[in-house]
C-alpha positions in Angstrom: 0.0 0.0 0.0 1.3 3.5 -0.9 1.0 6.7 1.1 -1.8 8.9 -0.5 0.2 12.1 0.1 3.9 11.3 -0.7 3.5 8.0 -2.6 6.0 6.1 -0.5 5.3 2.5 0.3 3.7 2.1 3.7 5.5 -0.4 5.9 3.5 -1.8 8.8 0.2 -0.2 9.4 -0.9 3.0 7.7 -2.4 5.9 9.5 -5.9 7.1 8.8 -6.0 10.9 8.8 -8.5 13.5 7.7 -7.2 16.3 5.5 -9.6 19.0 4.5 -12.6 16.7 5.0 -11.1 13.8 3.1 -10.1 10.5 4.7 -6.6 9.4 3.7 -4.3 6.5 4.5 -0.8 7.8 4.9 2.7 6.9 6.1 4.2 7.8 9.4 6.0 10.8 7.9 2.8 12.4 6.5 0.5 11.7 9.4 1.1 15.2 10.8 -0.5 16.9 7.7 -4.0 16.1 9.0 -6.0 15.1 12.0 -5.7 11.4 13.0 -9.0 9.7 12.7 -9.9 7.8 15.9 -10.2 4.1 15.4 -13.9 3.5 16.1 -15.2 0.0 15.6 -17.9 0.0 12.9 -21.4 -1.3 13.6 -22.3 -4.4 11.7 -25.1 -3.8 9.3 -27.5 -6.6 8.6 -28.0 -7.0 4.9 -31.4 -8.3 4.0 -32.5 -9.4 0.6 -32.6 -6.5 -1.9 -35.9 -4.8 -2.3 -37.2 -5.5 -5.8 -38.3 -2.5 -7.7 -41.7 -2.7 -9.4 -41.5 -3.5 -13.1 -41.9 -0.6 -15.3 -44.1 -1.0 -18.4 -42.2 -0.2 -21.5 -45.4 0.2 -23.5 -46.9 3.7 -23.6 -50.7 4.0 -23.6 -51.7 7.3 -25.1 -55.3 6.7 -24.1 -57.9 9.3 -25.0 -56.9 12.5 -26.7 -58.8 15.8 -26.9 -60.5 16.2 -30.3 -58.8 18.7 -32.6 -61.6 21.3 -32.8 -62.8 21.1 -29.2 -63.1 24.8 -28.8 -65.6 25.1 -31.7 -67.7 22.2 -30.4 -67.9 23.8 -26.9 -68.9 27.2 -28.2 -71.5 25.6 -30.6 -73.0 23.5 -27.8 -73.1 26.5 -25.4 -74.8 28.7 -28.0 -77.2 26.0 -29.1 -78.6 26.0 -25.5 -78.7 29.8 -25.3 -76.2 30.0 -22.5 -73.7 32.8 -22.0 -70.1 32.0 -21.0 -71.1 33.1 -17.4 -74.0 30.5 -17.4 -71.7 27.7 -18.5 -69.0 28.7 -16.0 -71.6 28.5 -13.1 -72.9 25.2 -14.3 -69.5 23.5 -14.3 -68.2 25.6 -11.3 -65.3 27.2 -13.1 -64.2 30.7 -13.8 -65.6 32.7 -16.8 -62.1 33.5 -17.9 -61.4 29.8 -18.2 -64.4 29.3 -20.5 -63.3 32.3 -22.6 -59.8 31.0 -23.0 -61.0 27.5 -23.9 -63.4 28.8 -26.5 -60.7 31.1 -28.0 -58.3 28.0 -28.1 -55.8 29.9 -25.9 -55.5 26.9 -23.6 -56.1 23.2 -23.5 -58.5 22.3 -20.6 -57.4 20.0 -17.8 -59.0 16.5 -17.8 -61.3 17.4 -14.9 -62.7 20.4 -16.9 -63.1 18.2 -20.0 -65.1 15.7 -17.9 -67.4 18.5 -16.6 -68.0 19.8 -20.1 -68.7 16.4 -21.5 -71.2 15.8 -18.7 -73.0 19.1 -19.0 -73.3 18.9 -22.8 -73.7 15.1 -22.9 -71.0 14.9 -25.7 -67.6 13.3 -26.1 -64.6 15.7 -26.4 -62.0 12.9 -26.3 -61.3 10.2 -28.7 -59.3 7.0 -28.5 -55.9 7.2 -30.2 -54.8 4.1 -32.0 -51.2 3.1 -31.8 -49.2 3.5 -35.0 -46.5 1.0 -35.7 -43.5 2.4 -37.3 -41.0 0.1 -39.0 -37.4 1.2 -38.4 -34.8 0.2 -40.9 -31.5 -0.5 -39.2 -29.0 1.9 -40.6 -25.5 2.8 -39.5 -25.9 5.7 -37.1 -22.2 6.5 -37.0 -21.8 10.1 -38.3 -19.4 10.8 -41.1 -17.2 13.8 -41.5 -19.7 15.0 -44.2 -22.5 14.9 -41.7 -20.7 17.3 -39.3 -18.7 19.7 -41.5 -20.4 22.4 -43.6 -18.4 22.8 -46.8 -18.1 26.4 -48.1 -17.1 26.6 -51.7 -15.4 29.6 -53.3 -17.4 31.4 -56.0 -15.8 31.4 -59.4 -15.3 35.0 -60.7 
């Protein structure tokens, strides 16, 4: 074993010292560069069987997705019933500003708000998204010099 400060070979037992917060094993000549660490017996730690982590699903379920023209449908349904934005906001217990932003397509409503709107209008604003399978062709992904360098050519005069 070598001294971690001077590099000499440690004969006999090394000294455990603390130098600027780091524990080091040093020779007898270098032990004065730090504070000697007291030899405290370590507690035995019982090692039990490792805790198994729950398996993570690698498939992604996109589930239901909001229809593309949701804001037009909501405005049309509200106007069909003769309700103002304030009336709709009271019926679903949300703010008028939220209804205004949804109808102007400024925001996408949260799932809870979508559920309230579907319930009050008795319509579906979400549709099931089908998984699309994409075939990947195995190609060499190692970049070449031509992929990285932009070549500037001199113009002929």
